[in-house]
TIMI-2910 file (N, C-alpha, C, CB; in pm, 1 decimal, decimal comma, always signed):
<rs>
+----------+----------+----------+----------+----------+----------+----------+----------+----------+----------+----------+----------+------+
!      n_x !      n_y !      n_z !     ca_x !     ca_y !     ca_z !      c_x !      c_y !      c_z !     cb_x !     cb_y !     cb_z ! resn !
+----------+----------+----------+----------+----------+----------+----------+----------+----------+----------+----------+----------+------+
!   -826,2 !  +1058,1 !  +1181,5 !   -810,8 !   +941,2 !  +1097,0 !   -661,7 !   +920,3 !  +1071,1 !   -889,9 !   +957,3 !   +963,4 !  Unk !
!   -616,8 !   +798,1 !  +1092,2 !   -477,3 !   +763,1 !  +1071,1 !   -459,7 !   +714,0 !   +927,7 !   -430,7 !   +655,3 !  +1173,0 !  Unk !
!   -353,2 !   +759,8 !   +860,2 !   -328,4 !   +725,2 !   +720,3 !   -197,1 !   +650,7 !   +705,7 !   -327,5 !   +850,7 !   +633,1 !  Unk !
!   -187,5 !   +573,9 !   +598,6 !    -63,4 !   +505,6 !   +562,1 !    -32,5 !   +542,0 !   +417,7 !    -74,9 !   +349,2 !   +580,8 !  Unk !
!    +88,2 !   +590,5 !   +394,1 !   +130,6 !   +630,6 !   +259,7 !   +227,4 !   +526,5 !   +206,3 !   +196,3 !   +772,4 !   +260,5 !  Unk !
!   +197,1 !   +478,9 !    +87,2 !   +274,6 !   +373,0 !    +23,1 !   +320,9 !   +424,1 !   -113,4 !   +190,2 !   +240,8 !     +8,9 !  Unk !
!   +446,6 !   +399,2 !   -149,1 !   +498,3 !   +443,9 !   -278,5 !   +503,7 !   +331,8 !   -381,9 !   +636,0 !   +502,8 !   -261,0 !  Unk !
!   +498,1 !   +208,9 !   -336,6 !   +512,6 !    +96,3 !   -428,7 !   +380,6 !    +47,3 !   -485,0 !   +581,6 !    -16,7 !   -360,0 !  Unk !
!   +377,5 !    +25,5 !   -616,5 !   +255,7 !    -25,5 !   -680,9 !   +227,2 !   -168,7 !   -638,6 !   +268,3 !    -17,7 !   -833,5 !  Unk !
!   +332,9 !   -249,0 !   -624,9 !   +313,3 !   -387,9 !   -580,8 !   +251,0 !   -393,5 !   -442,3 !   +446,4 !   -463,7 !   -580,9 !  Unk !
!   +302,8 !   -312,6 !   -351,2 !   +250,9 !   -311,8 !   -215,2 !   +107,7 !   -257,6 !   -212,5 !   +341,7 !   -228,0 !   -123,6 !  Unk !
!    +79,4 !   -154,7 !   -288,8 !    -56,5 !    -99,3 !   -293,9 !   -154,9 !   -203,7 !   -346,7 !    -60,4 !    +27,5 !   -382,8 !  Unk !
!   -116,9 !   -276,7 !   -449,7 !   -203,2 !   -381,0 !   -503,9 !   -225,5 !   -492,6 !   -401,3 !   -142,6 !   -438,5 !   -632,6 !  Unk !
!   -122,0 !   -526,1 !   -328,0 !   -131,5 !   -626,7 !   -222,2 !   -233,4 !   -582,8 !   -116,7 !     +7,0 !   -650,5 !   -156,9 !  Unk !
!   -225,0 !   -457,1 !    -75,2 !   -318,9 !   -405,7 !    +24,2 !   -461,6 !   -408,5 !    -28,9 !   -280,8 !   -263,3 !    +65,0 !  Unk !
!   -481,2 !   -374,4 !   -154,6 !   -615,1 !   -377,9 !   -213,6 !   -668,9 !   -521,1 !   -217,6 !   -613,1 !   -317,9 !   -355,5 !  Unk !
!   -581,2 !   -617,3 !   -247,5 !   -622,0 !   -757,7 !   -246,8 !   -666,5 !   -802,5 !   -107,6 !   -507,5 !   -846,1 !   -295,9 !  Unk !
!   -609,7 !   -742,1 !     -4,1 !   -644,9 !   -777,1 !   +133,5 !   -761,6 !   -695,1 !   +187,4 !   -525,0 !   -758,8 !   +223,1 !  Unk !
!   -823,5 !   -614,5 !   +102,7 !   -942,8 !   -541,3 !   +143,2 !   -918,0 !   -409,7 !   +214,1 !  -1023,2 !   -626,0 !   +229,9 !  Unk !
!   -797,2 !   -356,3 !   +203,2 !   -767,3 !   -226,9 !   +264,3 !   -833,3 !   -115,3 !   +183,6 !   -614,2 !   -204,2 !   +273,5 !  Unk !
!   -868,7 !     -7,9 !   +252,3 !   -941,8 !   +101,1 !   +187,9 !   -844,5 !   +206,4 !   +134,0 !  -1041,2 !   +165,5 !   +287,0 !  Unk !
!   -842,5 !   +219,8 !     +2,0 !   -761,4 !   +321,9 !    -64,2 !   -838,2 !   +453,4 !    -60,8 !   -726,4 !   +280,8 !   -211,4 !  Unk !
!   -775,5 !   +555,2 !     -6,3 !   -840,0 !   +686,0 !     +1,0 !   -814,2 !   +764,3 !   -126,9 !   -789,8 !   +764,9 !   +123,3 !  Unk !
!   -686,4 !   +767,4 !   -169,2 !   -655,9 !   +844,4 !   -289,3 !   -516,7 !   +809,3 !   -340,9 !   -666,1 !   +995,2 !   -261,0 !  Unk !
!   -499,0 !   +833,7 !   -469,6 !   -368,3 !   +823,7 !   -533,9 !   -326,8 !   +966,4 !   -566,5 !   -372,0 !   +731,7 !   -664,0 !  Unk !
!   -205,5 !  +1003,4 !   -526,7 !   -160,6 !  +1141,3 !   -543,9 !    -18,4 !  +1142,1 !   -599,1 !   -167,7 !  +1219,1 !   -409,8 !  Unk !
!    +26,9 !  +1257,6 !   -642,6 !   +165,0 !  +1274,7 !   -689,2 !   +256,1 !  +1289,2 !   -567,9 !   +178,2 !  +1399,0 !   -783,7 !  Unk !
!   +372,6 !  +1229,0 !   -577,8 !   +471,6 !  +1240,6 !   -471,7 !   +525,9 !  +1383,4 !   -470,6 !   +586,6 !  +1137,2 !   -490,7 !  Unk !
!   +525,5 !  +1444,8 !   -355,2 !   +571,3 !  +1583,8 !   -343,8 !   +723,4 !  +1595,3 !   -344,6 !   +516,5 !  +1646,3 !   -216,7 !  Unk !
!   +794,3 !  +1487,0 !   -307,2 !   +940,3 !  +1493,4 !   -299,4 !  +1008,9 !  +1443,7 !   -425,3 !   +988,5 !  +1413,6 !   -182,2 !  Unk !
!   +946,3 !  +1353,1 !   -497,7 !  +1006,7 !  +1297,1 !   -619,8 !   +907,4 !  +1313,1 !   -733,9 !  +1046,0 !  +1145,7 !   -600,7 !  Unk !
!   +934,6 !  +1405,2 !   -821,3 !   +843,5 !  +1433,7 !   -932,5 !   +830,1 !  +1311,3 !  -1022,6 !   +893,4 !  +1555,2 !  -1014,2 !  Unk !
!   +708,6 !  +1288,1 !  -1070,6 !   +683,4 !  +1177,5 !  -1161,3 !   +645,7 !  +1047,4 !  -1094,2 !   +801,5 !  +1155,2 !  -1244,1 !  Unk !
!   +645,8 !  +1044,9 !   -961,0 !   +609,3 !   +923,7 !   -888,4 !   +473,1 !   +942,0 !   -822,2 !   +716,6 !   +888,3 !   -782,8 !  Unk !
!   +406,8 !   +829,9 !   -796,6 !   +277,1 !   +831,2 !   -731,3 !   +289,7 !   +779,8 !   -588,9 !   +176,0 !   +747,3 !   -810,0 !  Unk !
!   +198,6 !   +824,7 !   -503,5 !   +184,8 !   +768,0 !   -369,3 !    +40,2 !   +721,6 !   -353,1 !   +224,2 !   +872,8 !   -257,8 !  Unk !
!    +23,2 !   +615,0 !   -278,5 !   -107,5 !   +556,1 !   -254,0 !   -139,7 !   +577,0 !   -106,6 !   -110,7 !   +403,7 !   -292,8 !  Unk !
!   -250,2 !   +641,9 !    -78,2 !   -286,2 !   +677,3 !    +58,7 !   -400,9 !   +587,4 !   +104,1 !   -325,8 !   +827,9 !    +69,3 !  Unk !
!   -374,8 !   +510,2 !   +209,8 !   -470,4 !   +413,9 !   +263,8 !   -518,1 !   +457,9 !   +401,6 !   -407,7 !   +273,6 !   +271,2 !  Unk !
!   -641,1 !   +420,1 !   +434,1 !   -694,6 !   +438,1 !   +569,5 !   -635,3 !   +327,1 !   +656,1 !   -853,7 !   +434,5 !   +571,1 !  Unk !
!   -571,9 !   +366,5 !   +767,4 !   -508,0 !   +268,8 !   +855,7 !   -614,1 !   +210,0 !   +947,9 !   -392,0 !   +334,1 !   +938,3 !  Unk !
!   -643,2 !    +80,5 !   +927,0 !   -741,8 !    +10,2 !  +1009,3 !   -691,4 !   -130,9 !  +1036,8 !   -881,5 !     +6,5 !   +939,4 !  Unk !
!   -776,4 !   -215,8 !  +1089,5 !   -736,3 !   -352,5 !  +1123,1 !   -693,3 !   -433,6 !  +1002,6 !   -848,7 !   -423,0 !  +1192,0 !  Unk !
!   -759,8 !   -411,9 !   +888,5 !   -722,9 !   -484,5 !   +766,6 !   -581,7 !   -446,3 !   +721,3 !   -824,6 !   -455,9 !   +653,8 !  Unk !
!   -547,5 !   -320,0 !   +734,1 !   -412,9 !   -275,6 !   +694,6 !   -308,3 !   -329,6 !   +790,3 !   -405,3 !   -122,0 !   +689,9 !  Unk !
!   -338,9 !   -335,0 !   +919,3 !   -245,5 !   -393,8 !  +1016,3 !   -213,3 !   -538,1 !   +979,5 !   -304,1 !   -387,4 !  +1158,8 !  Unk !
!   -316,0 !   -616,2 !   +949,1 !   -296,2 !   -756,5 !   +912,4 !   -218,2 !   -767,5 !   +781,6 !   -431,7 !   -828,7 !   +899,7 !  Unk !
!   -249,8 !   -681,5 !   +685,3 !   -181,1 !   -685,4 !   +556,2 !    -34,6 !   -647,1 !   +570,7 !   -249,7 !   -592,3 !   +456,3 !  Unk !
!     -4,5 !   -550,3 !   +656,2 !   +135,2 !   -510,1 !   +677,9 !   +216,8 !   -624,4 !   +738,5 !   +141,8 !   -386,3 !   +769,6 !  Unk !
!   +156,1 !   -696,9 !   +831,5 !   +227,0 !   -809,3 !   +893,5 !   +253,4 !   -920,3 !   +792,4 !   +146,5 !   -864,6 !  +1012,0 !  Unk !
!   +154,0 !   -952,3 !   +711,2 !   +173,4 !  -1059,2 !   +613,0 !   +258,0 !  -1013,4 !   +495,0 !    +39,0 !  -1109,6 !   +563,1 !  Unk !
!   +263,4 !   -883,0 !   +468,2 !   +345,0 !   -829,8 !   +358,8 !   +493,0 !   -860,9 !   +381,2 !   +324,3 !   -677,9 !   +345,1 !  Unk !
!   +537,7 !   -855,7 !   +505,3 !   +678,6 !   -880,9 !   +535,1 !   +723,2 !  -1019,6 !   +488,1 !   +703,4 !   -866,7 !   +684,7 !  Unk !
!   +634,5 !  -1117,8 !   +494,6 !   +671,5 !  -1252,2 !   +449,9 !   +640,1 !  -1274,9 !   +301,8 !   +599,6 !  -1356,4 !   +534,0 !  Unk !
!   +539,1 !  -1206,5 !   +249,8 !   +495,1 !  -1229,6 !   +111,8 !   +561,1 !  -1140,3 !     +7,8 !   +348,6 !  -1211,4 !   +103,6 !  Unk !
!   +628,2 !  -1032,8 !    +48,7 !   +673,6 !   -932,9 !    -48,7 !   +776,0 !   -985,6 !   -147,6 !   +731,6 !   -815,7 !    +23,1 !  Unk !
!   +855,1 !  -1083,7 !   -111,4 !   +955,7 !  -1136,1 !   -203,1 !   +894,8 !  -1218,8 !   -316,3 !  +1055,5 !  -1220,1 !   -126,9 !  Unk !
!   +776,8 !  -1273,8 !   -293,3 !   +716,1 !  -1360,6 !   -394,1 !   +590,9 !  -1303,1 !   -458,2 !   +683,2 !  -1491,8 !   -333,0 !  Unk !
!   +537,1 !  -1193,1 !   -405,2 !   +411,4 !  -1139,1 !   -455,0 !   +430,8 !  -1078,3 !   -594,4 !   +355,8 !  -1033,6 !   -357,4 !  Unk !
!   +349,4 !  -1121,3 !   -688,7 !   +347,7 !  -1074,7 !   -827,7 !   +476,1 !  -1104,4 !   -905,8 !   +322,6 !   -927,5 !   -829,8 !  Unk !
!   +553,8 !  -1199,4 !   -860,3 !   +673,5 !  -1239,8 !   -934,0 !   +635,6 !  -1361,1 !  -1018,0 !   +794,3 !  -1272,1 !   -836,9 !  Unk !
!   +656,2 !  -1350,4 !  -1148,4 !   +620,6 !  -1464,0 !  -1234,3 !   +744,1 !  -1530,6 !  -1291,4 !   +529,1 !  -1418,9 !  -1347,7 !  Unk !
+----------+----------+----------+----------+----------+----------+----------+----------+----------+----------+----------+----------+------+
</rs>
């Protein structure tokens, strides 16, 4: 199983909105006090990663 590790809450929320499967939220091993979001890498995540590049500047900005 291929995994994708994400450190950003905004990006993790974006992936969840696109229907990506979150496997687990864990503590970052390299930076104490931070979380990492571990997703199953599938077709939905591929599509979300491509659209994230264009949407990341405006996503969740009010």
